[in-house]
Structure formats: C-alpha cells, structure tokens
Chimera marker file (.cmm) of the C-alpha trace (Angstrom):
<marker_set name="trace">
<marker id="1" x="148.447" y="98.583" z="149.706" r="1" g="1" b="0" radius="0.5"/>
<marker id="2" x="147.385" y="99.888" z="146.322" r="1" g="1" b="0" radius="0.5"/>
<marker id="3" x="149.768" y="101.701" z="144.006" r="1" g="1" b="0" radius="0.5"/>
<marker id="4" x="150.549" y="105.383" z="144.631" r="1" g="1" b="0" radius="0.5"/>
<marker id="5" x="148.503" y="107.975" z="142.770" r="1" g="1" b="0" radius="0.5"/>
<marker id="6" x="149.942" y="109.316" z="139.526" r="1" g="1" b="0" radius="0.5"/>
<marker id="7" x="152.713" y="111.877" z="140.019" r="1" g="1" b="0" radius="0.5"/>
<marker id="8" x="152.143" y="111.905" z="143.762" r="1" g="1" b="0" radius="0.5"/>
<marker id="9" x="155.157" y="113.667" z="145.307" r="1" g="1" b="0" radius="0.5"/>
<marker id="10" x="154.216" y="112.287" z="148.721" r="1" g="1" b="0" radius="0.5"/>
<marker id="11" x="153.551" y="108.675" z="147.666" r="1" g="1" b="0" radius="0.5"/>
<marker id="12" x="149.824" y="109.027" z="148.389" r="1" g="1" b="0" radius="0.5"/>
<marker id="13" x="147.896" y="105.793" z="147.759" r="1" g="1" b="0" radius="0.5"/>
<marker id="14" x="144.975" y="105.542" z="145.327" r="1" g="1" b="0" radius="0.5"/>
<marker id="15" x="142.213" y="107.308" z="147.249" r="1" g="1" b="0" radius="0.5"/>
<marker id="16" x="139.461" y="105.610" z="145.218" r="1" g="1" b="0" radius="0.5"/>
<marker id="17" x="140.459" y="102.226" z="146.652" r="1" g="1" b="0" radius="0.5"/>
<marker id="18" x="141.006" y="103.585" z="150.161" r="1" g="1" b="0" radius="0.5"/>
<marker id="19" x="137.549" y="105.183" z="150.268" r="1" g="1" b="0" radius="0.5"/>
<marker id="20" x="135.850" y="102.116" z="148.789" r="1" g="1" b="0" radius="0.5"/>
<marker id="21" x="137.485" y="99.885" z="151.409" r="1" g="1" b="0" radius="0.5"/>
<marker id="22" x="136.793" y="102.177" z="154.365" r="1" g="1" b="0" radius="0.5"/>
<marker id="23" x="133.211" y="103.058" z="153.424" r="1" g="1" b="0" radius="0.5"/>
<marker id="24" x="131.839" y="99.955" z="151.661" r="1" g="1" b="0" radius="0.5"/>
<marker id="25" x="128.197" y="101.094" z="151.621" r="1" g="1" b="0" radius="0.5"/>
<marker id="26" x="128.760" y="104.648" z="150.354" r="1" g="1" b="0" radius="0.5"/>
<marker id="27" x="128.965" y="106.187" z="146.898" r="1" g="1" b="0" radius="0.5"/>
<marker id="28" x="132.167" y="108.119" z="146.215" r="1" g="1" b="0" radius="0.5"/>
<marker id="29" x="131.978" y="111.678" z="144.892" r="1" g="1" b="0" radius="0.5"/>
<marker id="30" x="135.028" y="113.786" z="144.110" r="1" g="1" b="0" radius="0.5"/>
<marker id="31" x="133.709" y="117.333" z="144.020" r="1" g="1" b="0" radius="0.5"/>
<marker id="32" x="137.042" y="119.021" z="143.372" r="1" g="1" b="0" radius="0.5"/>
<marker id="33" x="140.264" y="117.622" z="141.935" r="1" g="1" b="0" radius="0.5"/>
<marker id="34" x="142.998" y="119.106" z="139.802" r="1" g="1" b="0" radius="0.5"/>
<marker id="35" x="146.692" y="119.778" z="139.292" r="1" g="1" b="0" radius="0.5"/>
<marker id="36" x="148.282" y="123.193" z="138.908" r="1" g="1" b="0" radius="0.5"/>
<marker id="37" x="150.611" y="123.861" z="135.994" r="1" g="1" b="0" radius="0.5"/>
<marker id="38" x="152.862" y="126.690" z="137.044" r="1" g="1" b="0" radius="0.5"/>
<marker id="39" x="155.793" y="126.227" z="134.692" r="1" g="1" b="0" radius="0.5"/>
<marker id="40" x="158.596" y="125.299" z="137.080" r="1" g="1" b="0" radius="0.5"/>
<marker id="41" x="161.022" y="122.449" z="137.288" r="1" g="1" b="0" radius="0.5"/>
<marker id="42" x="158.411" y="120.442" z="139.193" r="1" g="1" b="0" radius="0.5"/>
<marker id="43" x="155.021" y="121.143" z="137.580" r="1" g="1" b="0" radius="0.5"/>
<marker id="44" x="153.896" y="121.614" z="133.986" r="1" g="1" b="0" radius="0.5"/>
<marker id="45" x="151.079" y="120.799" z="131.560" r="1" g="1" b="0" radius="0.5"/>
<marker id="46" x="152.395" y="117.291" z="130.873" r="1" g="1" b="0" radius="0.5"/>
<marker id="47" x="152.309" y="116.513" z="134.608" r="1" g="1" b="0" radius="0.5"/>
<marker id="48" x="148.775" y="117.921" z="134.868" r="1" g="1" b="0" radius="0.5"/>
<marker id="49" x="147.661" y="115.809" z="131.916" r="1" g="1" b="0" radius="0.5"/>
<marker id="50" x="149.212" y="112.635" z="133.326" r="1" g="1" b="0" radius="0.5"/>
<marker id="51" x="147.794" y="113.122" z="136.828" r="1" g="1" b="0" radius="0.5"/>
<marker id="52" x="144.282" y="114.049" z="135.702" r="1" g="1" b="0" radius="0.5"/>
<marker id="53" x="143.914" y="111.376" z="133.009" r="1" g="1" b="0" radius="0.5"/>
<marker id="54" x="145.165" y="108.661" z="135.380" r="1" g="1" b="0" radius="0.5"/>
<marker id="55" x="142.886" y="109.887" z="138.160" r="1" g="1" b="0" radius="0.5"/>
<marker id="56" x="139.873" y="109.882" z="135.827" r="1" g="1" b="0" radius="0.5"/>
<marker id="57" x="140.777" y="106.364" z="134.643" r="1" g="1" b="0" radius="0.5"/>
<marker id="58" x="140.969" y="105.142" z="138.256" r="1" g="1" b="0" radius="0.5"/>
<marker id="59" x="137.552" y="106.672" z="138.922" r="1" g="1" b="0" radius="0.5"/>
<marker id="60" x="136.036" y="105.069" z="135.813" r="1" g="1" b="0" radius="0.5"/>
<marker id="61" x="137.401" y="101.689" z="136.893" r="1" g="1" b="0" radius="0.5"/>
<marker id="62" x="135.832" y="101.929" z="140.346" r="1" g="1" b="0" radius="0.5"/>
<marker id="63" x="132.047" y="101.389" z="140.119" r="1" g="1" b="0" radius="0.5"/>
<marker id="64" x="131.583" y="103.085" z="143.495" r="1" g="1" b="0" radius="0.5"/>
<marker id="65" x="132.758" y="106.436" z="142.088" r="1" g="1" b="0" radius="0.5"/>
<marker id="66" x="129.614" y="108.268" z="140.957" r="1" g="1" b="0" radius="0.5"/>
<marker id="67" x="130.891" y="111.827" z="140.386" r="1" g="1" b="0" radius="0.5"/>
<marker id="68" x="134.188" y="113.492" z="139.474" r="1" g="1" b="0" radius="0.5"/>
<marker id="69" x="134.357" y="117.281" z="139.126" r="1" g="1" b="0" radius="0.5"/>
<marker id="70" x="137.570" y="118.904" z="137.890" r="1" g="1" b="0" radius="0.5"/>
<marker id="71" x="138.895" y="122.101" z="139.429" r="1" g="1" b="0" radius="0.5"/>
<marker id="72" x="138.882" y="124.166" z="137.354" r="1" g="1" b="0" radius="0.5"/>
<marker id="73" x="137.966" y="125.099" z="133.790" r="1" g="1" b="0" radius="0.5"/>
<marker id="74" x="140.084" y="128.250" z="133.295" r="1" g="1" b="0" radius="0.5"/>
<marker id="75" x="143.367" y="129.468" z="134.749" r="1" g="1" b="0" radius="0.5"/>
<marker id="76" x="142.959" y="132.625" z="136.801" r="1" g="1" b="0" radius="0.5"/>
<marker id="77" x="146.266" y="134.472" z="136.387" r="1" g="1" b="0" radius="0.5"/>
<marker id="78" x="144.912" y="137.568" z="138.101" r="1" g="1" b="0" radius="0.5"/>
<marker id="79" x="144.995" y="135.653" z="141.403" r="1" g="1" b="0" radius="0.5"/>
<marker id="80" x="148.811" y="135.677" z="141.438" r="1" g="1" b="0" radius="0.5"/>
<marker id="81" x="148.914" y="132.671" z="143.742" r="1" g="1" b="0" radius="0.5"/>
<marker id="82" x="149.116" y="128.898" z="143.653" r="1" g="1" b="0" radius="0.5"/>
<marker id="83" x="145.408" y="128.922" z="142.711" r="1" g="1" b="0" radius="0.5"/>
<marker id="84" x="146.119" y="130.711" z="139.415" r="1" g="1" b="0" radius="0.5"/>
<marker id="85" x="147.043" y="127.762" z="137.188" r="1" g="1" b="0" radius="0.5"/>
<marker id="86" x="144.657" y="124.873" z="137.931" r="1" g="1" b="0" radius="0.5"/>
<marker id="87" x="142.604" y="125.400" z="134.762" r="1" g="1" b="0" radius="0.5"/>
<marker id="88" x="142.278" y="123.131" z="131.754" r="1" g="1" b="0" radius="0.5"/>
<marker id="89" x="142.356" y="126.256" z="129.565" r="1" g="1" b="0" radius="0.5"/>
<marker id="90" x="144.765" y="129.200" z="129.601" r="1" g="1" b="0" radius="0.5"/>
<marker id="91" x="143.344" y="132.645" z="129.213" r="1" g="1" b="0" radius="0.5"/>
<marker id="92" x="144.777" y="134.500" z="126.254" r="1" g="1" b="0" radius="0.5"/>
<marker id="93" x="142.579" y="137.455" z="127.194" r="1" g="1" b="0" radius="0.5"/>
<marker id="94" x="140.687" y="137.592" z="130.472" r="1" g="1" b="0" radius="0.5"/>
<marker id="95" x="137.059" y="136.444" z="130.092" r="1" g="1" b="0" radius="0.5"/>
<marker id="96" x="137.106" y="136.642" z="126.281" r="1" g="1" b="0" radius="0.5"/>
<marker id="97" x="139.850" y="134.393" z="124.888" r="1" g="1" b="0" radius="0.5"/>
<marker id="98" x="141.333" y="131.049" z="125.830" r="1" g="1" b="0" radius="0.5"/>
<marker id="99" x="143.607" y="128.289" z="124.606" r="1" g="1" b="0" radius="0.5"/>
<marker id="100" x="143.373" y="124.596" z="125.463" r="1" g="1" b="0" radius="0.5"/>
<marker id="101" x="146.000" y="123.050" z="127.692" r="1" g="1" b="0" radius="0.5"/>
<marker id="102" x="147.148" y="119.490" z="127.055" r="1" g="1" b="0" radius="0.5"/>
<marker id="103" x="144.523" y="118.078" z="129.459" r="1" g="1" b="0" radius="0.5"/>
<marker id="104" x="141.696" y="119.778" z="127.530" r="1" g="1" b="0" radius="0.5"/>
<marker id="105" x="143.002" y="118.167" z="124.345" r="1" g="1" b="0" radius="0.5"/>
<marker id="106" x="143.107" y="114.752" z="126.043" r="1" g="1" b="0" radius="0.5"/>
<marker id="107" x="139.544" y="114.696" z="127.331" r="1" g="1" b="0" radius="0.5"/>
<link id1="1" id2="2" r="1" g="1" b="0" radius="0.2"/>
<link id1="2" id2="3" r="1" g="1" b="0" radius="0.2"/>
<link id1="3" id2="4" r="1" g="1" b="0" radius="0.2"/>
<link id1="4" id2="5" r="1" g="1" b="0" radius="0.2"/>
<link id1="5" id2="6" r="1" g="1" b="0" radius="0.2"/>
<link id1="6" id2="7" r="1" g="1" b="0" radius="0.2"/>
<link id1="7" id2="8" r="1" g="1" b="0" radius="0.2"/>
<link id1="8" id2="9" r="1" g="1" b="0" radius="0.2"/>
<link id1="9" id2="10" r="1" g="1" b="0" radius="0.2"/>
<link id1="10" id2="11" r="1" g="1" b="0" radius="0.2"/>
<link id1="11" id2="12" r="1" g="1" b="0" radius="0.2"/>
<link id1="12" id2="13" r="1" g="1" b="0" radius="0.2"/>
<link id1="13" id2="14" r="1" g="1" b="0" radius="0.2"/>
<link id1="14" id2="15" r="1" g="1" b="0" radius="0.2"/>
<link id1="15" id2="16" r="1" g="1" b="0" radius="0.2"/>
<link id1="16" id2="17" r="1" g="1" b="0" radius="0.2"/>
<link id1="17" id2="18" r="1" g="1" b="0" radius="0.2"/>
<link id1="18" id2="19" r="1" g="1" b="0" radius="0.2"/>
<link id1="19" id2="20" r="1" g="1" b="0" radius="0.2"/>
<link id1="20" id2="21" r="1" g="1" b="0" radius="0.2"/>
<link id1="21" id2="22" r="1" g="1" b="0" radius="0.2"/>
<link id1="22" id2="23" r="1" g="1" b="0" radius="0.2"/>
<link id1="23" id2="24" r="1" g="1" b="0" radius="0.2"/>
<link id1="24" id2="25" r="1" g="1" b="0" radius="0.2"/>
<link id1="25" id2="26" r="1" g="1" b="0" radius="0.2"/>
<link id1="26" id2="27" r="1" g="1" b="0" radius="0.2"/>
<link id1="27" id2="28" r="1" g="1" b="0" radius="0.2"/>
<link id1="28" id2="29" r="1" g="1" b="0" radius="0.2"/>
<link id1="29" id2="30" r="1" g="1" b="0" radius="0.2"/>
<link id1="30" id2="31" r="1" g="1" b="0" radius="0.2"/>
<link id1="31" id2="32" r="1" g="1" b="0" radius="0.2"/>
<link id1="32" id2="33" r="1" g="1" b="0" radius="0.2"/>
<link id1="33" id2="34" r="1" g="1" b="0" radius="0.2"/>
<link id1="34" id2="35" r="1" g="1" b="0" radius="0.2"/>
<link id1="35" id2="36" r="1" g="1" b="0" radius="0.2"/>
<link id1="36" id2="37" r="1" g="1" b="0" radius="0.2"/>
<link id1="37" id2="38" r="1" g="1" b="0" radius="0.2"/>
<link id1="38" id2="39" r="1" g="1" b="0" radius="0.2"/>
<link id1="39" id2="40" r="1" g="1" b="0" radius="0.2"/>
<link id1="40" id2="41" r="1" g="1" b="0" radius="0.2"/>
<link id1="41" id2="42" r="1" g="1" b="0" radius="0.2"/>
<link id1="42" id2="43" r="1" g="1" b="0" radius="0.2"/>
<link id1="43" id2="44" r="1" g="1" b="0" radius="0.2"/>
<link id1="44" id2="45" r="1" g="1" b="0" radius="0.2"/>
<link id1="45" id2="46" r="1" g="1" b="0" radius="0.2"/>
<link id1="46" id2="47" r="1" g="1" b="0" radius="0.2"/>
<link id1="47" id2="48" r="1" g="1" b="0" radius="0.2"/>
<link id1="48" id2="49" r="1" g="1" b="0" radius="0.2"/>
<link id1="49" id2="50" r="1" g="1" b="0" radius="0.2"/>
<link id1="50" id2="51" r="1" g="1" b="0" radius="0.2"/>
<link id1="51" id2="52" r="1" g="1" b="0" radius="0.2"/>
<link id1="52" id2="53" r="1" g="1" b="0" radius="0.2"/>
<link id1="53" id2="54" r="1" g="1" b="0" radius="0.2"/>
<link id1="54" id2="55" r="1" g="1" b="0" radius="0.2"/>
<link id1="55" id2="56" r="1" g="1" b="0" radius="0.2"/>
<link id1="56" id2="57" r="1" g="1" b="0" radius="0.2"/>
<link id1="57" id2="58" r="1" g="1" b="0" radius="0.2"/>
<link id1="58" id2="59" r="1" g="1" b="0" radius="0.2"/>
<link id1="59" id2="60" r="1" g="1" b="0" radius="0.2"/>
<link id1="60" id2="61" r="1" g="1" b="0" radius="0.2"/>
<link id1="61" id2="62" r="1" g="1" b="0" radius="0.2"/>
<link id1="62" id2="63" r="1" g="1" b="0" radius="0.2"/>
<link id1="63" id2="64" r="1" g="1" b="0" radius="0.2"/>
<link id1="64" id2="65" r="1" g="1" b="0" radius="0.2"/>
<link id1="65" id2="66" r="1" g="1" b="0" radius="0.2"/>
<link id1="66" id2="67" r="1" g="1" b="0" radius="0.2"/>
<link id1="67" id2="68" r="1" g="1" b="0" radius="0.2"/>
<link id1="68" id2="69" r="1" g="1" b="0" radius="0.2"/>
<link id1="69" id2="70" r="1" g="1" b="0" radius="0.2"/>
<link id1="70" id2="71" r="1" g="1" b="0" radius="0.2"/>
<link id1="71" id2="72" r="1" g="1" b="0" radius="0.2"/>
<link id1="72" id2="73" r="1" g="1" b="0" radius="0.2"/>
<link id1="73" id2="74" r="1" g="1" b="0" radius="0.2"/>
<link id1="74" id2="75" r="1" g="1" b="0" radius="0.2"/>
<link id1="75" id2="76" r="1" g="1" b="0" radius="0.2"/>
<link id1="76" id2="77" r="1" g="1" b="0" radius="0.2"/>
<link id1="77" id2="78" r="1" g="1" b="0" radius="0.2"/>
<link id1="78" id2="79" r="1" g="1" b="0" radius="0.2"/>
<link id1="79" id2="80" r="1" g="1" b="0" radius="0.2"/>
<link id1="80" id2="81" r="1" g="1" b="0" radius="0.2"/>
<link id1="81" id2="82" r="1" g="1" b="0" radius="0.2"/>
<link id1="82" id2="83" r="1" g="1" b="0" radius="0.2"/>
<link id1="83" id2="84" r="1" g="1" b="0" radius="0.2"/>
<link id1="84" id2="85" r="1" g="1" b="0" radius="0.2"/>
<link id1="85" id2="86" r="1" g="1" b="0" radius="0.2"/>
<link id1="86" id2="87" r="1" g="1" b="0" radius="0.2"/>
<link id1="87" id2="88" r="1" g="1" b="0" radius="0.2"/>
<link id1="88" id2="89" r="1" g="1" b="0" radius="0.2"/>
<link id1="89" id2="90" r="1" g="1" b="0" radius="0.2"/>
<link id1="90" id2="91" r="1" g="1" b="0" radius="0.2"/>
<link id1="91" id2="92" r="1" g="1" b="0" radius="0.2"/>
<link id1="92" id2="93" r="1" g="1" b="0" radius="0.2"/>
<link id1="93" id2="94" r="1" g="1" b="0" radius="0.2"/>
<link id1="94" id2="95" r="1" g="1" b="0" radius="0.2"/>
<link id1="95" id2="96" r="1" g="1" b="0" radius="0.2"/>
<link id1="96" id2="97" r="1" g="1" b="0" radius="0.2"/>
<link id1="97" id2="98" r="1" g="1" b="0" radius="0.2"/>
<link id1="98" id2="99" r="1" g="1" b="0" radius="0.2"/>
<link id1="99" id2="100" r="1" g="1" b="0" radius="0.2"/>
<link id1="100" id2="101" r="1" g="1" b="0" radius="0.2"/>
<link id1="101" id2="102" r="1" g="1" b="0" radius="0.2"/>
<link id1="102" id2="103" r="1" g="1" b="0" radius="0.2"/>
<link id1="103" id2="104" r="1" g="1" b="0" radius="0.2"/>
<link id1="104" id2="105" r="1" g="1" b="0" radius="0.2"/>
<link id1="105" id2="106" r="1" g="1" b="0" radius="0.2"/>
<link id1="106" id2="107" r="1" g="1" b="0" radius="0.2"/>
</marker_set>
C-alpha cells in the first residue's frame, strides 16, 4: 500500500496511486481539492500549505493526472461554516481586499 496522504487524520492512502491502479486506462482529474485553515489546535495555514503542496507534487509525479483544481481562491468568512476558510487568500475587506496565505506564497 502506498504512503498515507499528507496530514491525513484518517490515514487515507495516496488517491493518485489508488485511482491509477484501479482505472488503468483513464485520465485522472481532480476538480476540487483543498484544506481549510480555521485557526484551531488541529488546522492552520502551515497544515494547509503542507497538504496542498504535497498533493500537487504527487499529482505532478503521476503522468495520469491531467487536471488539478484547487478549492478555493478566497476565504468566504461570511459563510460562518466549515466552508469559510478553504481559500488561498484571506479577505481583508470583502470583494475588494485580500492577503496571501502561506499556500499562495508557496505556489
């Protein structure tokens, strides 16, 4: 079995290898991936950066992966839910101002 995905709390294996093995004649497209950064004891910008950069590296190393689309560009703090902090940029002012998160600096 391949190594677990970066920062996987549930010890999930590398999905790029699993999909390539199970569907040998198909291209692999990831149309939505990300990592939320709600500042708690378990998630933060460093964790988001590590997970996303490792995931992108795994995808680049697998020639079967043809598309990788990050979810999402901006945080949406107005949502007040777990969906609010997936962005690679923090809003400093809704729709008009933003600041890069660590992942945006890394890419």
